[in-house]
TIZAVEX-691680 format. One record per atom (N, C-alpha, C, O): residue in three letters; x, y, z. Coordinates in steps of 0.05 Angstrom, whole numbers, plus 32768, in hexadecimal, padded with zeros to 4 digits. Each point is the difference from the previous one (the first is absolute). Example, Ala and Ser with C-alpha at 12.3 -4.5 7.8 and 13.67 -1.06 7.14 Angstrom:
ALA81087F8E809C ALA7FEE80188000 ALA801280188000 ALA80158000800D SER7FE480157FE5 SER801080188001 SER7FF18016800E SER800A80168004 
***
This chain:
MET87B188C585EC MET800C7FEC800D MET7FEE7FE77FFF MET7FE880038000 THR80237FE67FFF THR7FF27FE77FFE THR80007FF7801D THR800C800C8012 ARG7FE47FDD7FF1 ARG7FFC7FF2801A ARG801C7FF7800A ARG800880068016 ASP80067FED7FD9 ASP801A7FF58006 ASP801580168007 ASP80117FFD8011 GLU7FED80187FE2 GLU801380188007 GLU7FF9800B801A GLU80128008800F ILE7FD37FF87FF8 ILE7FF8800B801B ILE800C7FEF8014 ILE800D800A8011 PHE7FF07FDD7FEF PHE800B7FEB8012 PHE801E80008003 PHE800A7FFB8016 ALA8004800C7FD5 ALA801B7FFF7FFF ALA800E80198009 ALA801780008007 ALA7FDA80177FF8 ALA800A801A8006 ALA80048005801F ALA7FF17FF68010 GLY802280187FF5 GLY80048009801D GLY7FEF80198008 GLY7FF1800B7FF0 GLU80137FFC8028 GLU7FF18015800B GLU8004801B7FF2 GLU7FED800E7FFA ALA802C7FF98001 ALA800680197FF3 ALA7FF780037FE2 ALA7FF880157FF7 VAL80097FD37FFA VAL7FF47FFF7FE6 VAL7FE380018000 VAL7FF5800D7FEE LEU7FFD7FE68024 LEU7FE380048001 LEU7FF8801C8007 LEU7FEE800B7FF3 ARG801E80028021 ARG7FFB801B8008 ARG800180117FE9 ARG7FEE80107FFC GLN80287FEE7FF3 GLN800380117FE8 GLN7FED7FFC7FEB GLN7FF780127FF2 ALA80027FD4800A ALA7FED7FF87FEB ALA7FE580098007 ALA7FF180087FEE ILE80067FF8802C ILE7FE5800A8008 ILE800080207FFC ILE7FEC800C7FF7 LYS802B8001800F LYS8004801E7FFB LYS7FFD80067FE3 LYS7FF180127FF9 ASP801D7FDE7FF6 ASP800080067FE4 ASP7FE37FFD7FF4 ASP7FF8800F7FEE ARG7FF97FDD801C ARG7FE67FF87FF5 ARG7FEB8014800A ARG7FEF80097FF0 THR80137FFD802B THR7FE9800F800C THR8005801C8003 THR7FEE80118002 GLY802D7FF67FFE GLY8008801B8005 GLY80048006801F GLY800880178007 ALA7FF37FD88009 ALA80048003801C ALA800F7FE9800E ALA7FFA7FE87FFB MET801980218015 MET80107FEB800D MET7FEE7FF38018 MET7FF2800E800F PRO80107FD87FF4 PRO7FF17FF28015 PRO8007800E801C PRO801880048006 VAL7FD580038009 VAL8004800D8019 VAL80027FEF8018 VAL7FF07FED8002 GLY802280178012 GLY80037FF28017 GLY80117FE77FFA GLY80097FFA7FEA ARG7FF97FF7802C ARG80107FE78000 ARG7FEE7FE97FF6 ARG7FEC7FF9800D ARG801B7FFC7FDD ARG7FF17FE97FF5 ARG80117FE87FFE ARG801980037FFD THR7FDB7FE68007 THR800F7FE77FFC THR80027FF97FE3 THR7FF2800C7FEF LEU801F7FE1800C LEU80067FFA7FE3 LEU7FE67FF57FF3 LEU7FF980067FEA ASP7FF87FEA8025 ASP7FE77FF67FF6 ASP7FED80157FFA ASP7FF27FFE7FEC GLY800B80188026 GLY7FF080167FFD GLY8007800F7FE5 GLY7FEF80077FF0 LEU802C7FFE800D LEU8008800D7FE6 LEU7FF97FF07FE8 LEU7FF9800B7FEB ARG80097FDA8018 ARG7FFA7FF17FE8 ARG7FE080027FF8 ARG7FF980017FE8 ILE7FF78000802D ILE7FE380067FFC ILE7FFD801B7FF2 ILE7FF380017FEC LEU801B8014801F LEU7FFB801B7FF3 LEU800A80017FE4 LEU7FF5800D7FEE ALA80227FE5800D ALA800B7FFD7FE4 ALA7FEF7FF17FEE ALA800080067FE8 ALA7FF17FE78022 ALA7FEF7FF17FEE ALA7FE680107FFB ALA7FF57FFF7FEB ARG8003800E8028 ARG7FE880137FFB ARG800880167FEC ARG7FF180067FED ALA802780048017 ALA800880187FED ALA80047FF57FE4 ALA7FFA800F7FED TYR800E7FD8800E TYR80067FF77FE7 TYR7FE97FED7FF6 TYR80017FF47FEB ASP7FEB800B8025 ASP7FE77FF07FF9 ASP80087FE47FFA ASP7FF97FF67FEA VAL80157FFC8027 VAL800A7FE47FFE VAL7FF37FF08017 VAL800180088018 ALA7FF47FE27FE0 ALA7FF47FEF8016 ALA80157FF0800F ALA80117FF37FF5 LEU7FEE800F8025 LEU80107FF08010 LEU7FF27FEA800F LEU7FF580048015 ASP800C7FE57FDE ASP7FF17FEA800C ASP80117FF08014 ASP801880058004 GLU7FDB7FE98008 GLU800E7FEE8015 GLU80177FEF7FF5 GLU80117FF6800E ALA7FEF80087FD8 ALA80157FED7FF5 ALA801B80117FFA ALA800B80007FE9 ALA7FFE800C802D ALA801980107FFC ALA80187FEA7FFC ALA7FFE7FE98007 PRO801680227FED PRO80187FEF7FFB PRO80097FF4801C PRO8001800D8015 GLU80067FD97FE7 GLU80087FF18019 GLU801F7FFA7FFD GLU800B80007FEA PRO80017FFB802D PRO801B7FF67FFE PRO80007FE37FF8 PRO7FEC7FF28002 GLU802B80057FF5 GLU80017FE47FF6 GLU7FF77FEC8015 GLU800480058018 GLY7FEF7FE77FE0 GLY7FF87FE98013 GLY7FE68005800C GLY7FF67FEF800F GLY7FFD80287FED GLY7FE68006800D GLY80008002801D GLY7FED7FF7800D ALA802980157FFF ALA80038004801C ALA7FEA8013800A ALA7FF57FFB8016 LEU800480197FDB LEU7FEB80118008 LEU7FE57FF48002 LEU7FF180078012 ARG800A7FE77FDC ARG7FE57FF18000 ARG7FFE7FF08017 ARG7FEA7FFF800B GLU802C7FF27FFE GLU80017FF08018 GLU7FFE80118019 GLU7FF47FF68014 ALA801780217FED ALA7FFC80128018 ALA7FE680098004 ALA7FF780038017 ALA7FFA80027FD3 ALA7FE6800B7FFF ALA7FEA7FED8008 ALA7FE980098007 ARG801D7FDC7FF9 ARG7FED7FED8009 ARG7FFE7FFF801B ARG80157FFD800E PRO7FD180047FFC PRO7FFD8000801E PRO80087FE4800A PRO7FFC7FEB7FF4 ALA801180188023 ALA80097FE6800E ALA7FE87FF1800D ALA7FED800C8009 ALA80137FDB7FF8 ALA7FEC7FF1800D ALA80038005801F ALA80168003800A PRO7FD47FFF8004 PRO80018005801D PRO800E7FE8800C PRO7FFD7FEA7FF7 ASP8011801C801F ASP800D7FEA800E ASP7FEB7FEF8010 ASP80037FE88003 ARG7FE980258007 ARG7FEC7FF3800D ARG7FE480087FF3 ARG7FF680178002 PRO7FFE7FD77FF0 PRO7FE680047FF4 PRO7FEC800D8016 PRO80007FF88017 VAL7FF0801A7FE0 VAL7FEC800B8011 VAL7FE47FF87FF8 VAL7FFB7FFD7FE8 ILE7FF38000802B ILE7FE47FF97FFE ILE7FEF8015800B ILE8004800B8016 PRO7FE87FFB7FD8 PRO7FEA8015800C PRO7FEF7FF18013 PRO7FF57FEB7FFA VAL80088020801E VAL7FEE7FF38015 VAL7FEE8015800E VAL800680188000 ARG7FE27FDD800C ARG7FEF8010800D ARG80047FF6801D ARG80007FE88005 ILE8003802A800E ILE80057FFC801D ILE7FE47FFA800D ILE7FEE80118001 LEU800E7FD88009 LEU7FE67FF7800C LEU7FFE8008801B LEU7FEA80068008 ARG802C7FFB8009 ARG7FFF8007801A ARG801B800F8007 ARG80147FFC7FF3 ASP7FEB80148022 ASP801980118004 ASP80167FEE8004 ASP7FFE7FEC800E TYR8019801D7FE6 TYR80197FF18001 TYR801880138006 TYR800180157FF4 TRP80127FE3801D TRP801680108006 TRP80197FF07FF6 TRP80097FEE800F PRO800280187FDB PRO80177FF07FF7 PRO8019800A8011 PRO80008015800E THR80157FDA7FF0 THR801880088011 THR800D80187FF5 THR800C800F8010 GLU7FF37FF77FD6 GLU800B80197FF5 GLU7FEA80107FF6 GLU7FEE7FF67FF3 GLY801380268012 GLY7FEC80107FF8 GLY7FE980058014 GLY80037FF78017 GLY7FE880147FE2 GLY7FEA80068012 GLY7FEA7FED7FFD GLY80037FEB7FF4 ARG7FE7801C8017 ARG7FE97FEF8000 ARG7FF180017FE7 ARG7FFD80157FF3 LEU7FF97FD28005 LEU7FF07FFE7FE8 LEU7FE37FFE8008 LEU7FF87FEB8009 ALA7FF980287FF3 ALA7FE17FFE8009 ALA7FF17FEF7FF0 ALA80067FFB7FE8 ALA7FE57FF98027 ALA7FEE7FF07FF2 ALA7FF180107FE9 ALA7FFB80188003 GLY7FFF7FDA7FE5 GLY7FF3800D7FEB GLY8013800E7FEC GLY7FF880067FEA SER80217FFF801E SER8011800E7FEE SER800C7FEB7FEB SER80007FE88004 VAL800980257FE7 VAL800C7FEF7FE8 VAL801D80088000 VAL800780178003 THR800A7FD57FF8 THR801D80077FFF THR800E7FE87FEF THR7FF37FEE7FF6 GLN802580158008 GLN80107FEC7FF2 GLN80167FF48014 GLN800F800E800C LEU7FF17FD87FF6 LEU80147FF38012 LEU80107FED7FEF LEU7FF77FF57FEC ALA80218007801D ALA80117FEC7FF3 ALA7FF37FE38003 ALA7FF57FF88015 ALA800F7FF97FD6 ALA7FF37FE67FFF ALA80067FEE8018 ALA7FF07FF08009 ASP802B80127FFF ASP80087FEE8017 ASP7FF2800A801A ASP7FFD7FF08012 VAL7FF9802A7FF0 VAL7FF5800B8016 VAL7FE37FFC8002 VAL7FF47FFC8015 ALA800080067FD0 ALA7FE37FFF7FFC ALA7FF67FE38004 ALA7FEB7FFD800B LYS80237FEF7FEB LYS7FF37FE48000 LYS7FFA7FF6801B LYS7FEA7FF58003 PRO8028800E8011 PRO7FF77FF7801B PRO7FEA800F800B PRO7FF07FF4800F LEU800E80277FEC LEU7FEA80108009 LEU7FE77FF97FF3 LEU7FEB8001800E VAL80137FF77FD7 VAL7FEA7FF57FF4 VAL7FF47FE6800F VAL7FE87FFD8005 ARG802E7FF38000 ARG7FF77FE5800E ARG7FF58006801C ARG7FEE7FF2800A ALA801D80238003 ALA7FF58006801A ALA7FE7800F8002 ALA7FF580048016 GLY800180077FD1 GLY7FE7800F7FFF GLY8004801D8007 GLY7FEC800E8006 VAL802C7FFC7FFB VAL8003801D8005 VAL7FFD80127FE7 VAL7FF880178001 VAL80107FDC7FE6 VAL7FFC80107FE6 VAL7FF47FED7FEC VAL7FFF7FE88004 GLU7FF780247FE6 GLU7FF87FF17FE9 GLU800C80097FE7 GLU800580187FFF TRP80007FD97FEE TRP800980097FE6 TRP7FEA800F7FF1 TRP7FE97FF88002 ILE801E801C7FF0 ILE7FEB800C7FF1 ILE800A80017FE1 ILE7FF2800A7FEE 
***
């Protein structure tokens, strides 16, 4: 089987191909991706990340991480702080805060950017 045949094949075809090549049927419940990996190993075919995509590159767009709605800033807490949501932030600890929350605290001397 070639790489394209592995990606085009359904579950039953992959199970049979693995059995034909290795002599043993895949055991247990396997996902289609898992069967593709087993078939690629059985046929010594490289499965790289450049798998066939649907037209328009929809898969590539979905894989791109979304930008955070609120950018976060790493900060060191200089004195104890009790935000309205969550628990206490102890002096000396390091955390990440949303930029709109961190900026006023930096001005007030509660946290510092790191």
